[in-house]
N, C-alpha and C positions, 0 to 999 in steps of 0.2 A: 178708792184704791190708791195706794202710794205710788207716785210715778217713779220710774227707774232713774237712778242717778247717772252722772256722767261716766263714760267709759274710762277705765283707769289709764288707758294710753293717752288720754287727753292732757295729762300733765307733762307729756314729753314736749315741752315748749321748745321752739327753735332758737338757735343762737350759735355762738362759736364753739359748740361742743357736740359730741356724738352721744347717742343714747344706745344702751344695750342692757340685756339682762344677764345677771351672774348668779350661778347656783352656789350657795354657801350655807352651811349649818342646817341643811335639809330644807331650805326654802329658796325661792327665786327673788333676788333683789334687783331693782331697777337702779341704774347709775347713769349719770351724765359726766362725761370725761373731756377734759382738755389736756392733751399730752404735750408737755414741753420737753420730754425726753429724759428727765432727771428723776430724783427720788419721789416716791409716792406720797401724796398728801391726801388723806381721806377726810371729807367734810361731812359732819353729822348735824342735821337740822334739829329744831325743837318743835314745840307745840305753839300755835296751830298751823305749822308750815309744812313744807316738803322740800325736796332737793333744791328747788328754784331760789330758796332764801340765800343761797351762795352765789347768785348770778353775778354779783360785783367782785367776787373773789376768784372764780374759776379761771377766767381769762388772764387775770393779773398774775396768778400763781404760775400759769403756763408760760407767760412771758418771762418770768424769773427763772424758767428752766425746770419747773416741777411737773410731775404727772399728777394733775389735780382731778380728783374723783369725788363728786357729790352723790350721795346715796339717798334713796327713799328708805327710811327705816321700816322695819317690820310693821305692817299694818297701815302704812301710808302710801299715797300716790299709786305708782304702778308696781310696787312690790307686793309680794304675797301677804294675805291677811288671814293667817291661821287662827283657830279659836283660842289658842293659848300660846304662851311663850313671851309674855309682856313683862317679865321680871328682868332685873339687871343682870342676873347670871346669864340668861339666854340671849338677851340683847347684846351683851359683850361678846358672847360666842358668835353671834351673827357677824360682827365686825372683824373679829379675829379670823373667821372663816373667809370673809370677803378679802382681807389682805392676802391670804394664801391663794384664793381663787384668782386673784389678779396677777398671780405669778411673782409676788414679792415676798421677801422674808421679813421685812420691817417697813413701817410707815410712820410718817408724822400724822398725828391725829388732831383735828380741829373740830370742836363741838360747841354748839350753842344750846342752852336750856337742857332739855332731856338729852340731846346729843352730847352735851358736855358731861352730864352725869354718866352716860355710857362710856365716854372717852376716859374719864377717871377710872372707871371699873375695868376697862380693857388694860390700862396701865398697871393695875393691881393684880389682875388675874392672869394676864398674858404679857408679862413685862418684856419678854424677848422680842415681841412683835412691834414694840413702840420705840421710835427714835426720839420723839419729843411730844409734848402735850400742850396745846393751846385751847383754853376754854373761855367762852364768851357768855357772860351772864350766868355762870354755872359754878357755884362753890363746890368744894368736895362734898360727896354725899354725907359723910359723917359730920362735917361742919354744919350742914343744913339740919341734920338730925339733932345735934346738940343745941343749935340756936333756937329751934322750935320750942325746946323745953326751957332753956336758960334765958331766953329773950322773948317771953310770951307777948309783950306789948309791941315788939318789933317784928322779928322774923316769924314768931308764932302767929301773930295777927295777919301778917302778909300772906303766909301760907294758907291759913284757914280761909282767907277771903276768896280763894278760888278752888283749892283742893278739896275742901269738905263737900262742897256742892257736887263735885264730880263722883262722889261715892254712891250717890243715889242710883237705883236701877232705872234704866230707860229714860228718865226725865232729861238728863244732860244730853243724851243722844238726840232726843226730839228738839230740844232747845237749839242745839248747834246746827241742825239741818233746817230749821224753820226759816221761812222768808228768804230762801236761797242763801242760807248761811249768813244772814245779817248779824248774828251774834258774834261771829268771828271778827267782823270789822269792829264791833264794840270792844272786844277783848284786846285787839291790837291797839286801838285808840287809847284805852285805859292804861296800857303798859308802856306805851312809847313816849318819847319826848315830844314836846309841842312843835318843834321845828320840822321834824319828819312828818308829823300828822298833817301839817299845812302844805306839804309838798306834793307834786304830781306823782312822785315815786310811791308815796304811801297809797294813793288812790289805786294805782296799778297793782300794788302788792295786795291790798285788801280784796280787790276783785279776784285775783288769782287764788288767794287762800280761801275765799268764800266758795269758789268753784271746786277746789281740791277737796274741801271737807265733805262735799256731797258725793264723792266717789263711794260707791257701796262698800260698806265695811270699815271705812276709815274712822268714823266717829266712835264706834264701839271700841275699835282697837286703841285709839288715842286715850279713851277713858280707862281702859284696862291698865295702862301705865300707872296712872294715878291711884287706881284701886289697889294694885299690888303694893305700891309704895306705902300706903297707910296700913293696909291689913298685915303686911309682913312685920310691922313693928310689934305686933301682938302674938307673933308666932316664933317658933324656934328658928325658922328659916331666916327671919330678920336678924337674929343674934348671930347666926352663922355668916350671913352676908357682912355684917359689921366687922366681924373678926377677920374675914377674908380681905377686906379693903383697908384694914387699919395700918398696914405697913406703909412707910414713907415711900412716895414715888421717887424712883431713882433717876428718871430722865429729866431734862430741862422742862420747866413749866412756865408758860405765859398765861396770865389772867388778864382779860380785857373786860371791864365792867362799866356800866353806865352809872353816873353819879345819882341819877334820879330813878334808878330801877326800883319799882314798887314791889316786885315779886321776890327777888333775891337781893337783900340789902348789902351795901358795900361792906359793912362790918362783918357780915357772914362770909363774904368772899375773902376778906383779910384773915379771918380765923382759919382758913384752909391751910395756912402756912405750917400748921402743926403736922400735916401729912405730906409735906413737900421737902425735898432735899435742899441742898445749898443753892442750886441754880434755879432761881425763882424770880419772876418779875410780875408785879401787879400794876396795871395802868388803869386809872379811873378817868373816863372821858366826861367832861362837864356837859351839862344840859342834854344828857343822853339817858334814855330809858332802858328797856330790857332788850333792845335789838341793835346793839352797836354796829354790827356788821352791815346792817341795812340803813341805820340812821346816819352813821358816820363811816361810809365805806372807804373813803380816802385815808382817814386816820387809822382805821382797822387794817387796811392793806399795808400801810407803812409799818405798823407794829409787827404784823406777820412777816413782812419782808425782812426787817431787821432781826427778828427772832430766828427764822428758819435758815437764814444764810450764814449765821454765826457759828 
């Protein structure tokens, strides 16, 4: 008999933030909030993480006077895990609904990995809700789509290295849960820069993410993000989505990228400029992998501070 996983509430780790549930887009989303009294900043995590990946940014942004809110995305952590809705249309609707449910008309969006792809999509589909966009290790969705085809030995190979295996039924779920989530630590180690991997912060992060991936329903939900991303490319839905996000983003955009990111290549991130307006900044951090906000929190915080307050 398979043992029960951790209670979802176990991801409500303590710190200088408050936890609560917010109803948005028909589901319940768990958020951690540090309120500095100013404009709303919504922080969107990636795979295989949860809201806690923004632990280095929440308090810093509050000290700068922002209302910083990190959310567990649909299917993760202590948020609801419905059987469907893991497409970028719905995920963007979750965040648009969250901004409204928090009582705000607009927000700065900061997203990493899948959270970054969602942030790009919110800016395209719900532009009136977005003040600015900061993406970490997350090129524009159409830049990724184009690079997979046009750069098969680069971005194509990088994407296939992890995303194709996630298309299989049930096997990825079993692999990620096995040995108390040991594969999650291997994924983090393979994608991160060597300096972070050697640090105590990495060991703590790996332990937290191994725990969180075992919360019932999380692994399947996380895999559904990747399954929709590939399968939609062969359906009319994928063409409609591409057309919907093809307009240039009108808000200011900050891209933060690791020079050694093996998942999303720097040249793919740079190609995102095609879908960005005039106010655009791309910062590539040396000796950094796929997790700049965790690997280089000081540099990331400084970049966010300079971007959000201008």
